[in-house]
SEFI-464170 format. One line per field, with one value per residue (C-alpha): residue number from 1; z, y, x. Coordinates in pm, whole numbers, plus 50000, padded with zeros to 5 digits. Each point is the difference from the previous one (the first is absolute). Layout:
BEGIN
k	NUM / ...
pz	Z / ...
py	Y / ...
px	X / ...
This chain:
BEGIN
k	1 / 2 / 3 / 4 / 5 / 6 / 7 / 8 / 9 / 10 / 11 / 12 / 13 / 14 / 15 / 16 / 17 / 18 / 19 / 20 / 21 / 22 / 23 / 24 / 25 / 26 / 27 / 28 / 29 / 30 / 31 / 32 / 33 / 34 / 35 / 36 / 37 / 38 / 39 / 40 / 41 / 42 / 43 / 44 / 45 / 46 / 47 / 48 / 49 / 50 / 51 / 52 / 53 / 54 / 55 / 56 / 57 / 58 / 59 / 60 / 61 / 62 / 63 / 64 / 65 / 66 / 67 / 68 / 69 / 70 / 71 / 72 / 73 / 74 / 75 / 76 / 77 / 78 / 79 / 80 / 81 / 82 / 83 / 84 / 85 / 86 / 87 / 88 / 89 / 90 / 91 / 92 / 93 / 94 / 95 / 96 / 97 / 98 / 99 / 100 / 101 / 102 / 103 / 104 / 105 / 106 / 107 / 108 / 109 / 110 / 111 / 112 / 113 / 114 / 115 / 116 / 117 / 118 / 119 / 120 / 121 / 122 / 123 / 124 / 125 / 126 / 127 / 128 / 129 / 130 / 131 / 132 / 133 / 134 / 135 / 136 / 137 / 138 / 139 / 140 / 141 / 142 / 143 / 144 / 145 / 146 / 147 / 148 / 149 / 150 / 151 / 152 / 153 / 154 / 155 / 156 / 157 / 158 / 159 / 160 / 161 / 162 / 163 / 164 / 165 / 166 / 167 / 168 / 169 / 170 / 171 / 172 / 173 / 174 / 175 / 176 / 177 / 178 / 179 / 180 / 181 / 182 / 183 / 184 / 185 / 186 / 187 / 188 / 189 / 190 / 191 / 192 / 193 / 194 / 195 / 196 / 197 / 198 / 199 / 200 / 201 / 202 / 203 / 204 / 205 / 206 / 207 / 208 / 209 / 210 / 211 / 212 / 213 / 214 / 215 / 216 / 217 / 218 / 219 / 220 / 221 / 222 / 223 / 224 / 225 / 226 / 227 / 228 / 229 / 230 / 231 / 232 / 233 / 234 / 235 / 236 / 237 / 238 / 239 / 240 / 241 / 242 / 243 / 244 / 245 / 246 / 247 / 248 / 249 / 250 / 251 / 252 / 253 / 254 / 255 / 256 / 257 / 258 / 259 / 260 / 261 / 262 / 263 / 264 / 265 / 266 / 267 / 268 / 269 / 270 / 271 / 272 / 273 / 274 / 275 / 276 / 277 / 278 / 279 / 280 / 281 / 282 / 283 / 284 / 285 / 286 / 287 / 288 / 289 / 290 / 291 / 292 / 293 / 294 / 295 / 296 / 297 / 298 / 299 / 300 / 301 / 302 / 303 / 304 / 305 / 306 / 307 / 308 / 309 / 310
pz	50000 / 50058 / 49624 / 49963 / 50238 / 49918 / 50369 / 50100 / 50339 / 50270 / 50237 / 50360 / 50173 / 50342 / 50330 / 49969 / 49763 / 50277 / 50044 / 50380 / 50035 / 49773 / 50242 / 50288 / 49801 / 49927 / 50369 / 50125 / 49744 / 50014 / 50374 / 49933 / 49733 / 50196 / 50305 / 49792 / 49856 / 50329 / 50204 / 49763 / 49948 / 50376 / 50025 / 49712 / 50154 / 50348 / 49883 / 49782 / 50282 / 50299 / 50106 / 50211 / 49707 / 49801 / 50015 / 49687 / 50120 / 49975 / 49677 / 49846 / 50173 / 49829 / 49658 / 50099 / 50077 / 49660 / 49827 / 50202 / 49905 / 49631 / 49992 / 50147 / 49770 / 49695 / 50069 / 50277 / 49836 / 49689 / 50210 / 50203 / 49694 / 49814 / 50278 / 49904 / 49626 / 49807 / 49748 / 50128 / 49685 / 49996 / 49682 / 49869 / 50087 / 50349 / 50052 / 49898 / 50222 / 50295 / 49936 / 50000 / 50316 / 50189 / 49945 / 50042 / 50348 / 50103 / 49917 / 50174 / 50316 / 49981 / 49961 / 50286 / 50230 / 49914 / 50075 / 50334 / 50082 / 49903 / 50227 / 50296 / 49935 / 50002 / 50311 / 50204 / 49871 / 49915 / 50249 / 50004 / 49621 / 49959 / 49943 / 49724 / 49839 / 49992 / 49947 / 49841 / 49669 / 49986 / 50090 / 49716 / 49755 / 50112 / 49951 / 49654 / 49909 / 50130 / 49772 / 49704 / 50071 / 50031 / 49672 / 49821 / 50141 / 49905 / 49655 / 49948 / 50105 / 49766 / 49710 / 50061 / 50019 / 49677 / 49815 / 50067 / 49704 / 50088 / 49740 / 50182 / 50338 / 50186 / 50344 / 50272 / 50295 / 50247 / 50154 / 49844 / 49706 / 50064 / 49786 / 50138 / 49907 / 49670 / 49903 / 49999 / 49729 / 49771 / 49652 / 50020 / 50189 / 50327 / 50147 / 49932 / 50129 / 50314 / 50049 / 49969 / 50242 / 50262 / 49951 / 50044 / 50250 / 50157 / 50045 / 50150 / 50251 / 50100 / 50019 / 50185 / 50249 / 50067 / 50039 / 50247 / 50205 / 50020 / 50095 / 50281 / 50126 / 50019 / 50172 / 50257 / 50066 / 50065 / 50257 / 50257 / 50066 / 50067 / 50325 / 50099 / 49918 / 49668 / 49912 / 50074 / 49782 / 49712 / 50022 / 49982 / 49685 / 49831 / 50083 / 49817 / 49697 / 50002 / 50017 / 49698 / 49807 / 50058 / 49919 / 49677 / 49866 / 50079 / 49747 / 49748 / 49994 / 49965 / 49697 / 49811 / 50051 / 49841 / 49657 / 49820 / 50191 / 50160 / 50355 / 50151 / 50269 / 49758 / 50010 / 50378 / 50039 / 49758 / 50197 / 50315 / 49875 / 49770 / 50238 / 50337 / 50070 / 49913 / 50239 / 50281 / 49968 / 50160 / 50287 / 50057 / 49991 / 50218 / 50257 / 50066 / 49987 / 50297 / 49824 / 49710 / 50234 / 50215 / 49691 / 49873 / 50335 / 50007 / 49643 / 50070 / 50327 / 49815 / 49727 / 50247 / 50200 / 49683 / 49886 / 50342 / 49992 / 49647
py	50000 / 50231 / 50030 / 50189 / 50272 / 50301 / 50011 / 49762 / 50150 / 50199 / 50275 / 49959 / 50332 / 49836 / 50134 / 50344 / 50211 / 50203 / 49899 / 50041 / 49797 / 49735 / 49955 / 49969 / 49746 / 49805 / 49974 / 49921 / 49732 / 49842 / 49952 / 49869 / 49755 / 49868 / 49965 / 49814 / 49752 / 49944 / 49970 / 49758 / 49795 / 49973 / 49865 / 49757 / 49866 / 49980 / 49804 / 49771 / 49930 / 49979 / 49675 / 50187 / 50201 / 49708 / 50087 / 50101 / 50363 / 50025 / 49801 / 50274 / 50276 / 49857 / 50055 / 50340 / 50109 / 49872 / 50187 / 50316 / 49992 / 49943 / 50251 / 50274 / 49902 / 50049 / 50377 / 50120 / 49948 / 50186 / 50286 / 50021 / 49999 / 50252 / 50256 / 50018 / 50021 / 50321 / 49822 / 49708 / 49789 / 49653 / 49792 / 49866 / 49640 / 50095 / 50186 / 49698 / 49773 / 50231 / 49993 / 49618 / 49970 / 50263 / 49817 / 49649 / 50060 / 50246 / 49745 / 49727 / 50212 / 50035 / 49625 / 49917 / 50243 / 49818 / 49663 / 50134 / 50105 / 49653 / 49848 / 50220 / 49918 / 49626 / 50025 / 50208 / 49893 / 49634 / 49902 / 49626 / 49972 / 50246 / 49740 / 49841 / 50322 / 50159 / 49697 / 50046 / 49858 / 50240 / 50299 / 49917 / 49964 / 50336 / 50177 / 49845 / 50118 / 50347 / 50016 / 49878 / 50256 / 50278 / 49900 / 50000 / 50345 / 50154 / 49840 / 50166 / 50334 / 49974 / 49904 / 50320 / 50202 / 49850 / 50096 / 50369 / 50190 / 50289 / 50265 / 50332 / 50119 / 49745 / 50163 / 49786 / 50210 / 49728 / 49831 / 49660 / 49844 / 49898 / 49989 / 50315 / 50243 / 49815 / 50041 / 50378 / 49972 / 49753 / 50115 / 49843 / 50010 / 49826 / 49981 / 49626 / 49915 / 50205 / 49813 / 49670 / 50128 / 50093 / 49671 / 49811 / 50176 / 50200 / 49696 / 49794 / 50277 / 50077 / 49643 / 49876 / 50286 / 49920 / 49628 / 50077 / 50248 / 49762 / 49707 / 50196 / 50121 / 49635 / 49905 / 50281 / 49914 / 49635 / 50099 / 50059 / 49624 / 49977 / 50030 / 50334 / 49878 / 49847 / 50312 / 50223 / 49794 / 49980 / 50372 / 50082 / 49793 / 50120 / 50363 / 49974 / 49854 / 50265 / 50283 / 49856 / 49956 / 50360 / 50147 / 49803 / 49998 / 50361 / 50149 / 49717 / 50061 / 50375 / 49947 / 49718 / 50051 / 50334 / 50167 / 50109 / 50324 / 50139 / 50128 / 50183 / 49733 / 49703 / 49955 / 50036 / 49738 / 49767 / 50040 / 49899 / 49661 / 49915 / 50099 / 50097 / 49689 / 49747 / 50193 / 50000 / 49636 / 49849 / 50251 / 49922 / 49622 / 49994 / 50271 / 49858 / 49633 / 49849 / 49667 / 50166 / 50221 / 49701 / 49797 / 50291 / 50033 / 49625 / 50004 / 50284 / 49840 / 49678 / 50193 / 50203 / 49686 / 49813 / 50296 / 50024 / 49628 / 50038
px	50000 / 50295 / 50070 / 49669 / 50122 / 50213 / 50097 / 50280 / 50076 / 49827 / 50113 / 49887 / 49934 / 50046 / 49873 / 50159 / 50210 / 50164 / 50371 / 49995 / 49681 / 50144 / 50291 / 49755 / 49796 / 50321 / 50094 / 49649 / 49918 / 50345 / 49943 / 49649 / 50114 / 50299 / 49774 / 49741 / 50248 / 50187 / 49679 / 49830 / 50316 / 50035 / 49645 / 50063 / 50323 / 49845 / 49694 / 50212 / 50250 / 49765 / 49832 / 49745 / 49859 / 49862 / 49630 / 49803 / 49990 / 50380 / 50001 / 49784 / 50199 / 50310 / 49840 / 49862 / 50356 / 50117 / 49715 / 50080 / 50369 / 49930 / 49711 / 50220 / 50290 / 49777 / 49983 / 50235 / 50346 / 49886 / 49861 / 50323 / 50230 / 49783 / 50038 / 50370 / 49931 / 49948 / 49778 / 49794 / 49978 / 49841 / 49980 / 49669 / 50099 / 50116 / 49673 / 49790 / 50212 / 49937 / 49624 / 50009 / 50214 / 49801 / 49673 / 50143 / 50141 / 49728 / 49731 / 50201 / 50003 / 49621 / 49949 / 50239 / 49817 / 49675 / 50164 / 50122 / 49642 / 49875 / 50263 / 49895 / 49634 / 50072 / 50221 / 49754 / 49659 / 50073 / 50273 / 49922 / 50011 / 50288 / 50278 / 49791 / 49880 / 50346 / 50221 / 50342 / 49877 / 49704 / 50222 / 50238 / 49709 / 49859 / 50335 / 50042 / 49648 / 50089 / 50305 / 49794 / 49726 / 50257 / 50162 / 49663 / 49918 / 50336 / 49979 / 49661 / 50152 / 50296 / 49773 / 49802 / 50324 / 50138 / 49681 / 50063 / 50152 / 50233 / 50072 / 50021 / 50130 / 50212 / 50014 / 49839 / 49887 / 50096 / 50304 / 49919 / 49817 / 49642 / 49691 / 49835 / 50282 / 50057 / 49634 / 50047 / 50269 / 49823 / 49895 / 49656 / 49674 / 50089 / 49649 / 49963 / 50349 / 49943 / 49671 / 50187 / 50264 / 49739 / 49816 / 50329 / 50228 / 49719 / 49778 / 50283 / 50088 / 49640 / 49870 / 50312 / 49972 / 49632 / 50077 / 50278 / 49796 / 49701 / 50224 / 50165 / 49661 / 49890 / 50326 / 49976 / 49634 / 50089 / 50266 / 49725 / 49995 / 50374 / 50190 / 50154 / 50352 / 49898 / 49803 / 50300 / 50235 / 49750 / 49927 / 50372 / 50044 / 49681 / 50074 / 50334 / 49826 / 49725 / 50257 / 50185 / 49672 / 49890 / 50343 / 50026 / 49645 / 49908 / 50246 / 49940 / 49626 / 50058 / 50226 / 49828 / 49625 / 49929 / 49967 / 50320 / 50041 / 50315 / 50029 / 50300 / 50039 / 50010 / 50378 / 50010 / 49728 / 50181 / 50324 / 49817 / 49884 / 50293 / 50282 / 49851 / 49790 / 50275 / 50226 / 49742 / 49893 / 50315 / 49974 / 49632 / 50046 / 50312 / 49929 / 49649 / 50096 / 50182 / 50065 / 50181 / 50205 / 50101 / 50094 / 50213 / 50179 / 50066 / 50129 / 50243 / 50118 / 50079 / 50181 / 50207 / 50093 / 50103 / 50213 / 50171 / 50078 / 50137
């Protein structure tokens, strides 16, 4: 489809054109990205190495951390490098690759959050059947289905992007390539494509958010029949999940469920869910989870002891 375009590269306008602000953006988002990668890698290594974190909840948290790292990597490095560049040029192929990666790992994060809600529902509302409902085999099947679903979604997005002809301005008023900013540059009537975008990404965000909110309402309602200790532990876990859901889905719904109009806060909102949420997730799941913190301490103690012996 690229051969039908007179545009072979795009210029990203980024978050700001001011040199001083660009330096501030560089420092802030470098810290955010390094923190995201280090935090999620720490969770991945801890879950993989710990024998106490073998439950389905941590199995899904493992994949959420992978999705977070990859999702942030699809946008953050480019944003960081571009703050040091006078001209923020991205080739057509690089742009399409970014669209695909952004939606692949973003959708994967959505599906994993749903699986984590299913796991909490089974653990709290169906405790006697929990080992059967969330067996290792079923968890693996669910994760495979999540990857397949994410791939189908991102493939649909890239097909829509590749159908757009570009023949005029090539300046994208954003810090990354996504369908919404690309629609503004297309040399065609984009009403139908925007409708498909809303019915795809918008429907996934909205319906997933409603499913998650309803499931957690049911879970919290069922906690009335639990002991005070069990209720406290379940509330701590569910609260972490609810915080992540709200932080992630709020901006997503704002971006993907509306007509093709531009608002001044669009880029700020996009930054929040593409870079901010992946950075916050490790903090939320570790600071509010005693089991993860204890496993991390044990892992580092073992590592320090082994290094001292060496």
